[in-house]
C-alpha positions as a printed NumPy array, in Angstrom:
array([[ 11.61 ,   4.729,  49.342],
       [  9.282,   3.063,  51.938],
       [  9.693,   3.883,  55.501],
       [ 10.407,  -0.453,  56.078],
       [ 13.092,  -0.162,  53.484],
       [ 14.596,   2.592,  54.899],
       [ 14.764,   0.783,  58.198],
       [ 16.374,  -2.35 ,  56.376],
       [ 18.804,  -0.186,  54.806],
       [ 19.984,   1.469,  57.762],
       [ 20.239,  -1.598,  59.578],
       [ 22.33 ,  -3.156,  56.851],
       [ 24.871,  -0.388,  57.035],
       [ 24.77 ,  -0.336,  60.652],
       [ 25.732,  -4.431,  60.434],
       [ 28.551,  -3.539,  57.757],
       [ 29.812,  -1.127,  60.076],
       [ 29.758,  -2.57 ,  63.302],
       [ 29.319,  -6.237,  62.662],
       [ 32.598,  -7.607,  61.363],
       [ 33.915, -11.092,  61.385],
       [ 36.299, -10.655,  63.587],
       [ 34.394,  -9.123,  66.395],
       [ 32.178, -11.813,  65.998],
       [ 34.738, -14.397,  66.608],
       [ 35.938, -12.239,  69.593],
       [ 32.072, -12.064,  71.347],
       [ 31.831, -15.634,  70.965],
       [ 35.461, -16.206,  72.827],
       [ 34.019, -14.336,  75.812],
       [ 34.632, -10.683,  74.738],
       [ 31.982,  -8.288,  76.513],
       [ 29.396,  -6.895,  74.045],
       [ 28.2  ,  -4.111,  76.05 ],
       [ 29.362,  -1.654,  73.249],
       [ 27.692,  -3.382,  70.247],
       [ 24.555,  -3.65 ,  71.963],
       [ 24.616,   0.288,  73.283],
       [ 25.364,   0.86 ,  69.428],
       [ 22.344,  -1.062,  68.461],
       [ 20.237,   0.582,  71.069],
       [ 21.656,   4.227,  70.28 ],
       [ 20.743,   3.664,  66.498],
       [ 16.957,   2.613,  67.545],
       [ 16.841,  -0.764,  66.582],
       [ 16.267,  -2.313,  69.949],
       [ 12.856,  -1.176,  69.632],
       [ 11.756,  -2.032,  66.31 ],
       [  8.365,  -3.455,  67.154],
       [  7.193,  -0.917,  69.633],
       [  4.892,   1.723,  68.619],
       [  6.233,   5.636,  68.056],
       [  4.692,   6.865,  71.147],
       [  6.924,   4.99 ,  72.942],
       [ 10.362,   5.856,  71.167],
       [  9.713,   2.675,  68.503],
       [  9.519,   2.077,  64.79 ],
       [  6.274,   0.726,  64.91 ],
       [  7.153,  -1.871,  62.451],
       [  5.373,  -5.002,  61.6  ],
       [  6.573,  -8.78 ,  61.697],
       [  7.399,  -8.781,  57.752],
       [  9.846,  -6.085,  58.313],
       [ 11.293,  -8.137,  61.715],
       [ 11.891, -10.926,  59.29 ],
       [ 14.062,  -8.956,  56.592],
       [ 16.076,  -7.499,  59.423],
       [ 16.418, -11.034,  60.933],
       [ 17.583, -12.231,  57.47 ],
       [ 20.199,  -9.482,  57.77 ],
       [ 20.937, -10.565,  61.321],
       [ 21.594, -14.115,  60.515],
       [ 23.696, -13.07 ,  57.474],
       [ 25.974, -10.954,  59.614],
       [ 25.912, -13.59 ,  62.413],
       [ 24.894, -10.941,  64.881],
       [ 25.582, -12.112,  68.341],
       [ 22.708, -10.515,  70.2  ],
       [ 19.545, -11.687,  70.992],
       [ 17.622,  -9.079,  69.044],
       [ 14.628, -10.991,  68.123],
       [ 13.133, -11.904,  71.562],
       [ 14.302,  -8.346,  72.498],
       [ 11.924,  -6.638,  69.916],
       [  8.923,  -9.017,  70.93 ],
       [  9.583,  -9.34 ,  74.553],
       [  9.596,  -5.394,  74.711],
       [  6.31 ,  -5.28 ,  72.84 ],
       [  4.55 ,  -7.498,  75.074],
       [  5.74 ,  -5.768,  77.989],
       [  4.543,  -2.343,  76.571],
       [  0.931,  -3.985,  75.787],
       [  0.621,  -4.841,  79.286],
       [  1.324,  -1.721,  80.449],
       [  4.881,  -2.841,  82.375],
       [  8.356,  -1.354,  82.673],
       [ 11.028,  -1.912,  79.795],
       [ 13.888,  -2.874,  81.244],
       [ 17.215,  -1.772,  79.67 ],
       [ 19.751,  -4.345,  77.615],
       [ 19.18 ,  -7.285,  75.607],
       [ 16.454,  -9.596,  76.6  ],
       [ 16.637, -13.637,  75.904],
       [ 13.841, -15.883,  75.715],
       [ 13.489, -19.673,  77.252],
       [ 11.064, -22.408,  78.564],
       [ 10.958, -22.589,  82.172],
       [ 10.005, -25.071,  84.929],
       [  9.589, -24.77 ,  88.344],
       [ 10.826, -27.643,  91.082],
       [ 11.231, -27.373,  94.979],
       [ 14.322, -25.502,  94.312],
       [ 13.279, -22.536,  92.325],
       [ 12.813, -21.988,  88.452],
       [ 15.232, -23.138,  85.735],
       [ 15.489, -22.919,  82.193],
       [ 17.548, -25.701,  80.634],
       [ 18.439, -24.116,  77.151],
       [ 18.934, -20.222,  77.372],
       [ 19.585, -19.433,  73.601],
       [ 21.886, -16.081,  73.676],
       [ 22.141, -16.382,  77.601],
       [ 25.946, -15.388,  77.298],
       [ 25.18 , -11.72 ,  75.99 ],
       [ 21.587, -11.113,  77.799],
       [ 20.692,  -9.347,  80.598],
       [ 17.348, -10.915,  81.561],
       [ 15.671, -13.924,  80.368],
       [ 11.996, -14.209,  79.822],
       [ 11.143, -17.552,  81.335],
       [  8.094, -19.231,  79.475],
       [  5.825, -21.356,  82.212],
       [  2.316, -22.713,  81.68 ],
       [  0.849, -20.245,  84.433],
       [  2.463, -17.137,  82.756],
       [  5.971, -15.815,  81.871],
       [  8.724, -14.297,  84.26 ],
       [ 11.206, -11.681,  83.349],
       [ 14.318, -12.379,  85.445],
       [ 17.695, -10.869,  85.776],
       [ 20.409, -13.251,  84.245],
       [ 23.124, -11.598,  87.007],
       [ 20.439, -13.166,  89.781],
       [ 20.912, -16.863,  88.442],
       [ 23.033, -19.891,  88.859],
       [ 24.576, -20.491,  85.056],
       [ 26.104, -23.206,  83.542],
       [ 27.535, -23.391,  79.719],
       [ 26.345, -26.23 ,  77.583],
       [ 30.035, -27.262,  76.777],
       [ 30.098, -26.211,  73.191],
       [ 32.89 , -24.234,  71.582],
       [ 31.78 , -20.511,  71.741],
       [ 28.691, -21.542,  72.423],
       [ 26.023, -18.556,  74.289],
       [ 23.462, -21.105,  75.337],
       [ 23.124, -21.979,  78.739],
       [ 21.321, -23.43 ,  81.6  ],
       [ 19.914, -20.63 ,  84.277],
       [ 18.642, -21.598,  87.54 ],
       [ 16.909, -19.007,  89.847],
       [ 16.727, -20.561,  93.396],
       [ 14.491, -17.869,  94.56 ],
       [ 12.613, -16.351,  91.572],
       [ 12.352, -12.48 ,  93.163],
       [  8.637, -11.776,  93.938],
       [  9.246,  -8.697,  92.24 ],
       [  9.714,  -9.892,  89.045],
       [  7.47 ,  -8.833,  86.138],
       [  4.847, -11.285,  85.081],
       [  3.242, -11.368,  81.88 ],
       [  0.149, -13.377,  81.251],
       [ -0.092, -16.821,  79.361],
       [ -1.894, -15.322,  76.168],
       [  1.281, -15.707,  74.442],
       [  2.495, -18.654,  72.191],
       [  6.24 , -18.206,  73.246],
       [  7.793, -21.078,  71.79 ],
       [  5.999, -20.369,  68.564],
       [  7.603, -17.107,  68.638],
       [ 10.742, -18.563,  69.366],
       [ 10.43 , -20.897,  66.299],
       [  9.674, -18.32 ,  64.273],
       [ 12.638, -15.736,  64.828],
       [ 14.857, -18.585,  64.556],
       [ 13.612, -19.51 ,  61.347],
       [ 14.199, -16.185,  60.342],
       [ 17.679, -16.554,  61.652],
       [ 18.402, -19.359,  60.056],
       [ 17.422, -18.308,  56.902],
       [ 19.683, -15.432,  57.081],
       [ 22.463, -17.588,  57.863],
       [ 22.08 , -20.116,  55.249],
       [ 22.273, -17.255,  52.198],
       [ 25.502, -16.143,  53.962],
       [ 26.837, -19.788,  53.798],
       [ 25.639, -20.059,  50.279],
       [ 27.487, -17.3  ,  49.068],
       [ 30.759, -18.245,  50.846],
       [ 30.376, -21.647,  49.636],
       [ 30.114, -20.216,  45.799],
       [ 32.916, -18.202,  46.617],
       [ 34.956, -20.819,  47.708],
       [ 34.492, -23.171,  44.963],
       [ 34.908, -20.173,  42.428],
       [ 38.587, -19.635,  44.049],
       [ 39.515, -23.049,  45.011],
       [ 41.95 , -24.519,  42.387],
       [ 42.148, -28.623,  41.771],
       [ 43.608, -30.225,  38.859],
       [ 44.384, -26.433,  37.539],
       [ 40.937, -25.447,  37.512],
       [ 38.304, -24.104,  40.214],
       [ 36.522, -27.021,  42.296],
       [ 33.248, -25.474,  41.347],
       [ 33.744, -26.425,  37.646],
       [ 33.054, -30.035,  38.509],
       [ 29.796, -31.586,  37.552],
       [ 29.306, -33.273,  41.061],
       [ 30.206, -29.804,  43.105],
       [ 27.909, -27.972,  40.798],
       [ 24.992, -30.616,  41.489],
       [ 25.441, -30.328,  45.543],
       [ 25.82 , -26.338,  45.463],
       [ 22.386, -26.712,  43.272],
       [ 20.844, -28.642,  46.151],
       [ 22.274, -26.348,  48.751],
       [ 20.634, -22.986,  46.734],
       [ 17.392, -24.988,  46.847],
       [ 17.388, -25.425,  50.509],
       [ 18.489, -22.058,  51.345],
       [ 15.714, -20.321,  49.312],
       [ 12.987, -22.947,  50.28 ],
       [ 14.36 , -21.788,  54.213],
       [ 13.852, -17.93 ,  53.37 ],
       [ 10.482, -18.651,  51.917],
       [  9.398, -20.592,  54.844],
       [ 10.292, -18.375,  57.399],
       [  8.143, -15.283,  55.577],
       [  5.342, -17.972,  55.864],
       [  5.613, -17.683,  59.807],
       [  6.756, -13.703,  60.112],
       [  3.825, -12.455,  58.083],
       [  0.305, -10.572,  58.686],
       [ -0.031, -10.492,  62.561],
       [  2.661,  -9.087,  64.441],
       [  2.643, -12.214,  66.477],
       [  3.382, -15.382,  64.719],
       [  0.356, -18.17 ,  64.712],
       [  1.312, -21.36 ,  65.947],
       [  1.155, -23.627,  62.809],
       [  2.819, -21.027,  60.227],
       [  5.164, -20.838,  63.105],
       [  5.859, -24.858,  63.103],
       [  5.96 , -25.181,  59.445],
       [  8.61 , -22.633,  59.246],
       [ 10.96 , -24.34 ,  62.036],
       [ 10.715, -27.635,  61.05 ],
       [ 11.573, -26.871,  57.241],
       [ 14.12 , -24.806,  58.216],
       [ 15.739, -26.631,  60.864],
       [ 16.096, -29.904,  58.426],
       [ 17.446, -27.618,  55.937],
       [ 20.246, -26.249,  58.353],
       [ 21.495, -29.837,  58.499],
       [ 21.998, -30.577,  54.441],
       [ 23.191, -26.951,  54.369],
       [ 26.167, -27.545,  56.664],
       [ 26.794, -31.051,  55.199],
       [ 27.37 , -29.548,  51.493],
       [ 28.959, -26.496,  52.821],
       [ 31.579, -28.317,  54.428],
       [ 31.793, -31.144,  51.829],
       [ 33.031, -28.287,  49.527],
       [ 35.365, -26.472,  51.813],
       [ 36.565, -29.807,  52.983],
       [ 38.614, -29.437,  56.629],
       [ 39.267, -26.057,  56.008],
       [ 35.923, -25.103,  56.671],
       [ 36.061, -26.195,  60.465],
       [ 39.124, -24.217,  61.42 ],
       [ 38.932, -21.193,  63.673],
       [ 40.68 , -19.062,  60.439],
       [ 37.766, -19.801,  58.208],
       [ 34.462, -17.753,  58.122],
       [ 32.74 , -20.62 ,  57.284],
       [ 32.34 , -22.342,  60.959],
       [ 30.811, -18.865,  62.29 ],
       [ 27.772, -19.661,  60.351],
       [ 27.613, -23.647,  60.397],
       [ 27.926, -23.247,  64.473],
       [ 25.057, -21.318,  64.498],
       [ 22.953, -23.05 ,  62.19 ],
       [ 22.899, -26.069,  64.356],
       [ 22.299, -23.999,  67.586],
       [ 19.308, -22.218,  66.088],
       [ 18.077, -25.657,  64.589],
       [ 17.685, -26.851,  68.56 ],
       [ 16.664, -23.617,  69.75 ],
       [ 12.85 , -23.906,  70.859],
       [ 12.734, -27.344,  69.1  ],
       [ 13.993, -28.872,  66.132],
       [ 11.998, -30.315,  63.298],
       [ 11.729, -33.651,  65.219],
       [  9.258, -31.707,  67.812],
       [  7.538, -29.598,  64.936],
       [  6.693, -32.007,  62.493],
       [  4.352, -33.842,  65.112],
       [  2.622, -30.583,  65.832],
       [  1.74 , -30.015,  62.329],
       [  0.84 , -33.489,  61.77 ],
       [ -1.67 , -33.696,  64.881],
       [ -3.256, -30.23 ,  64.111],
       [ -3.716, -31.67 ,  60.638],
       [ -5.432, -35.028,  61.608],
       [ -7.675, -33.077,  64.281],
       [ -9.337, -30.528,  61.823],
       [-11.928, -31.74 ,  58.858],
       [-10.597, -31.643,  55.412],
       [ -8.   , -32.726,  53.422],
       [ -4.343, -31.531,  53.316],
       [ -4.937, -28.513,  51.239],
       [ -7.613, -27.177,  52.917],
       [ -5.5  , -27.256,  55.928],
       [ -2.718, -25.242,  54.538],
       [ -5.214, -23.115,  52.881],
       [ -6.888, -22.531,  56.539],
       [ -3.368, -21.869,  58.259],
       [ -1.048, -20.625,  55.42 ],
       [ -3.239, -18.414,  53.315],
       [ -0.198, -16.824,  51.5  ],
       [  0.855, -20.184,  50.42 ]])
């Protein structure tokens, strides 16, 4: 068995033992996640991308992608992907590695301070890497003014630092942090989408209507077949972005996020159509995933943001669409 498979198997076992639906519900509703993060770090999964000499697993982006599929499939309520890549970037820059989970967000400065409007996983993070045009700043969440986004059980918050500390660590502006966020959000969407498909199949095969499972009705079967197509398309798109170099490239990340974000809407619509009203209740596991699909769809830009990015890039380059795809998506 290869090292990558060993890591994936170990991570799957850890998720199965630690990340139950009930625990996810409690953390969503405000229970501290410190014990869950401590367990993840003690098992070595917080430093997946760090080199071995720094205590990491020296994994590549492809391995990270498969672990993110598993994390999305389990609705892991921790910013594991952003922590991986931020810690790697800090290590490459020779900077100190902070303890605790790290979120990633786009920031902006004004006369009053530094603001990040939508910070994914802010409720479960100790640090935020705020990406600005002149570079990226690693800032402590405890020093920020926080405002929740008002969505039920959401971990996304607006953060504002009235006085960004001079001692905050700064990374150079040679990274496309938004493309990174798009790539790992796409992988999380793909992982959660697979769980939604499984939940929908299980429900359709057990829910009885007119004396037989609803999954035997042709109309339901047709909808589930479309759902399956969207799920596997999302997985393929996410793999395009997290492949090859450890740092995602902008066009594959844009394609992945655009495809996965558009798939998320159809996946949620079909799954809730099959489940009916029960699907939105607190007791139903489905809503744990569809809420995340909508949140991850918006994180770092939805398809409405990334589709024009791909279109403009294609128009600026010589050659036809097939040449463009061959240049930027060689694995396709």
